C-alpha positions in Angstrom: -14.4 -7.7 26.4 -14.7 -11.4 25.5 -13.6 -12.8 21.4 -17.5 -12.1 20.3 -17.3 -8.5 21.4 -14.3 -8.0 19.5 -15.6 -9.3 16.5 -18.9 -7.2 16.9 -16.6 -3.8 17.2 -14.5 -5.0 14.3 -17.4 -5.7 11.8 -19.5 -2.4 13.0 -16.6 0.0 12.6 -16.2 -1.5 9.0 -19.6 -1.8 8.1 -20.5 1.6 9.7 -24.2 -0.5 10.2 -25.6 -2.3 12.7 -27.9 -4.2 10.0 -25.0 -5.0 7.5 -22.7 -5.9 11.0 -25.1 -8.6 12.0 -25.4 -10.0 8.4 -21.3 -10.1 8.4 -21.6 -12.1 11.8 -24.5 -14.2 11.1 -26.7 -13.2 13.9 -30.0 -11.1 13.9 -29.8 -7.2 14.3 -31.8 -7.7 17.4 -29.3 -9.5 19.1 -26.3 -7.7 17.9 -28.1 -4.4 19.0 -28.4 -6.2 22.6 -25.2 -7.2 22.7 -23.7 -3.7 21.8 -25.8 -2.2 24.6 -24.6 -4.7 27.1 -20.7 -4.3 26.5 -21.6 -0.4 26.4 -23.0 -1.1 30.2 -20.2 -3.0 30.7 -17.6 -0.3 29.9 -20.0 2.6 31.5 -19.1 4.5 28.1 -21.4 4.9 24.8 -19.5 3.6 22.1 -21.1 4.4 18.8 -24.0 7.1 17.6 -26.3 6.7 15.5 -27.4 9.2 12.3 -28.9 8.7 9.1 -25.6 8.2 7.5 -25.4 5.1 9.9 -23.0 4.9 13.2 -19.8 6.3 13.9 -17.4 5.7 17.0 -17.5 8.2 19.9 -14.3 9.3 21.7 -14.7 6.3 23.9 -15.5 3.7 21.1 -12.1 4.9 19.2 -10.2 3.5 22.5 -12.4 0.4 22.6 -12.1 -0.4 18.9 -8.2 0.1 18.9 -7.7 -2.5 21.8 -10.2 -4.9 20.3 -8.0 -4.6 17.0 -4.8 -5.1 18.9 -6.2 -8.2 21.0 -7.4 -9.5 17.7 -4.3 -8.9 15.8 -2.1 -10.3 19.0 -4.6 -13.3 18.7 -3.7 -14.3 15.1 0.1 -13.6 15.7 0.0 -16.0 18.8 -1.8 -18.6 17.0 0.9 -18.1 13.8 3.3 -18.1 16.6 2.7 -21.6 17.9 1.7 -23.1 15.1 1.9 -27.4 14.7 5.6 -27.3 12.5 4.1 -30.3 10.5 1.6 -28.2 9.0 3.9 -25.4 7.7 3.5 -22.0 7.9 0.2 -20.8 8.9 -1.6 -17.2 9.7 -3.0 -14.3 8.4 -0.4 -11.8 6.4 -2.2 -8.6 5.8 0.0 -6.7 2.6 -0.5 -3.3 1.7 2.0 -2.6 -1.7 2.2 0.5 -3.8 -0.2 0.6 -7.0 3.0 0.4 -9.3 4.5 -2.3 -7.4 1.3 -4.1 -7.0 1.0 -3.9 -11.1 4.0 -5.4 -12.1 5.8 -6.8 -9.8 3.8 -8.4 -6.7 1.4 -11.1 -8.6 4.6 -12.9 -9.4 5.9 -12.7 -5.8 2.5 -13.7 -4.4 2.3 -16.6 -6.5 5.7 -18.0 -5.3 4.3 -17.0 -1.8 1.5 -18.7 -1.9 3.1 -22.1 -3.8 5.4 -22.3 -0.7 2.8 -21.1 2.1 -0.8 -22.4 1.1 -2.0 -22.5 4.5 -1.5 -18.4 4.7 -4.5 -16.3 4.2 -3.4 -13.3 2.3 -5.3 -10.1 2.6 -3.8 -7.3 0.0 -4.5 -3.8 -0.2 -3.2 -1.7 -3.0 -2.7 2.1 -2.9 -0.4 5.2 -3.4 2.4 4.9 -1.1 1.6 7.5 1.6 -1.6 5.7 2.1 -0.2 2.5 2.9 3.0 4.1 4.9 0.0 5.7 6.5 -2.1 2.1 7.1 1.1 0.6 8.2 1.5 3.4 11.1 -2.0 2.9 12.2 -1.2 -0.7 12.1 -4.1 -1.7 9.6 -1.2 -3.4 7.6 1.2 -5.8 9.1 3.9 -5.0 6.5 4.2 -2.5 3.5 5.8 -2.3 0.4 6.1 1.6 -0.5 8.0 3.3 -3.2 9.9 6.4 -2.1 11.2 8.0 0.9 9.3 7.9 4.3 10.9 8.1 7.6 9.8 7.1 11.3 8.3 4.7 13.0 8.8 1.6 11.6 11.8 -0.8 10.3 12.8 -0.9 6.4 14.6 -2.8 4.0 15.6 -2.0 0.1 13.7 -4.7 -1.9 15.1 -2.9 -5.4 16.5 0.5 -6.9 16.1 1.3 -10.5 16.4 3.7 -12.6 14.5 7.0 -13.9 14.2 7.2 -17.7 13.2 9.8 -19.9 10.8 8.5 -22.7 9.3 9.6 -26.1 8.3 7.6 -29.0 11.1 8.5 -31.4 14.7 9.5 -30.8 14.3 12.6 -32.8 11.2 13.8 -30.2 14.2 14.1 -27.7 15.9 17.2 -29.3 12.0 18.6 -29.5 10.9 18.6 -26.1 9.7 22.0 -25.5 7.6 21.5 -28.7 5.7 18.4 -27.5 3.6 18.2 -24.2 4.7 16.5 -21.3 2.9 13.8 -19.8 2.9 13.5 -16.1 1.4 11.5 -13.5 0.3 11.6 -10.0 3.3 10.4 -7.5 4.4 10.8 -4.3 6.0 14.4 -3.1 10.0 12.7 -2.8 9.8 11.6 -6.6 7.7 14.9 -7.7 10.6 16.8 -6.5 13.5 14.7 -8.1 11.5 15.2 -11.2 11.2 19.0 -10.8 14.9 18.8 -10.0 15.9 17.4 -12.8 13.5 19.3 -15.3 15.0 22.3 -13.3 18.5 21.8 -14.8 17.6 21.1 -17.8 15.6 24.4 -18.1 12.4 22.3 -18.9 10.1 23.3 -15.6 8.2 26.0 -17.9 6.3 23.2 -19.4 3.3 23.3 -17.4 1.4 24.9 -20.3 1.2 22.3 -22.3 1.2 19.2 -20.0 -1.0 16.0 -19.8 -1.8 14.6 -16.7 -2.7 11.0 -15.9 -3.3 9.3 -12.7 -0.9 6.3 -13.1 2.2 5.1 -15.1 0.9 2.7 -17.3 -1.1 5.4 -18.7 2.0 7.5 -18.9 4.0 4.8 -20.8 0.7 3.8 -23.2 0.4 7.9 -23.7 3.7 8.1 -25.0 4.1 5.0 -27.2 1.3 6.2 -29.2 2.8 9.5 -29.7 1.3 11.7 -27.3 4.1 13.6 -25.7 7.5 12.7 -23.2 7.6 11.6 -19.5 9.9 10.8 -17.4 9.2 7.3 -15.3 10.8 4.6 -13.1 12.3 1.9 -15.3 9.8 -0.7 -13.7 6.8 0.3 -16.4 8.8 -0.2 -19.4 9.2 -3.6 -20.1 7.3 -3.7 -23.1 8.0 -0.3 -24.2 9.8 0.1 -27.4 10.4 3.9 -28.0 13.7 5.6 -27.2 14.5 5.6 -23.2 17.2 7.6 -22.0 18.5 6.8 -18.0 19.0 9.9 -16.0 21.4 11.5 -13.9 21.4 14.9 -12.3 23.9 17.5 -13.4 26.3 16.6 -10.2 26.8 13.0 -11.6 24.3 11.7 -9.3 21.6 8.7 -10.8 18.1 9.1 -10.9 16.8 6.3 -9.2 13.6 5.0 -7.7 13.8 2.7 -4.6 11.4 0.4 -3.2 11.4 -0.9 0.6 9.4 -3.7 2.8 8.3 -1.9 5.8 7.0 -3.4 8.9 7.0 -3.0 12.8 9.4 -4.6 14.7 7.1 -6.9 16.4 6.0 -8.2 13.0 9.8 -9.3 12.2 9.1 -12.5 14.5 6.3 -14.0 12.8 6.5 -17.2 10.7 4.4 -15.6 7.9 6.7 -12.2 7.4 9.7 -14.6 7.8 8.1 -16.7 4.5 8.0 -13.6 2.7 11.5 -12.3 3.4 12.8 -15.8 2.1 10.7 -15.0 -1.4 12.1 -11.5 -1.7 15.5 -12.3 -0.4 16.1 -16.0 -1.2 19.5 -17.3 0.3 
C-alpha cells in the first residue's frame, strides 16, 4: 500500500461512504472506486461490502485498515521525531479525555500547551472514561486522561487525587437525607462501587425509590444547589458550589477519593508531542 491507498482506507472507514470519502479526499467518486478496486486486486481480497446503509469492512478489510492505520501513525510519529529543532515541537497529538476532566480542567492545560507548542495539531475527544480507555487500547488515541481505575495494556501516571464530598443545599438537609431525594449520575463502575460502599455503611442504600438520575456531574451539582436533593460528587465539580459540603471517609478510616490518570502506550512516551504534555502536567 502506498500513501494514497492508506489515505483512502482511512477515509472510507471514517465516512462509511465512497461518495463522502471522495469529497474528503478531493477526488471524484469514480477515481476513488477504481483505486479501491485496484487495491483489492493487488491484495487479492475484498476489503469492503456495500449495502443500503453504506459500506463496511470485511474481515480482510479490517486487517488492511488496521495495517494502514499503523503505517499512518508510524509515519506521523517518525516525522515528529525527526523534526527540525529550530521549529520547536511539531506533529499531531490525539488526546482522549474523560468528560468531567475535559469540562473542568482540560481547557487550562490545553491553553498552556498550545501557547508553548503552536505547531502541534491537537485532536481532542471527550467521552466517559471507559470509552476513552478502550479507544487508547485500540490505538485510536495517542494518550488518554481517565478517571477511575483501569488496569492492563498501558502505562499510567497519576495526575490528581481529589476528595469526594456529600453535598446538599443547606446544613439542615444533612440530618434529613432519608427524606429528600438522592441525585445520582452516570459514572464508571469503580466509582459506583465506592459510592455504594459508603451508602451501605451509612445505611442509605434503600434510597433508590426516590432517586433523581442525571447524566453528568455538572447537572448533579446544579440540582443540589437548587434544593432538589443531595448528592455524592468529586471535588473537581465544586469550585462554584456554595452549599453544604462534607468530605467523606469510609468506616475503616480510608479516604473516599477520585483519581485521574494520564495513560499511554510505551512507544508514545518517546514522542516530543507527548513529552511536551508531560512538561505541562508535571513542570520541573
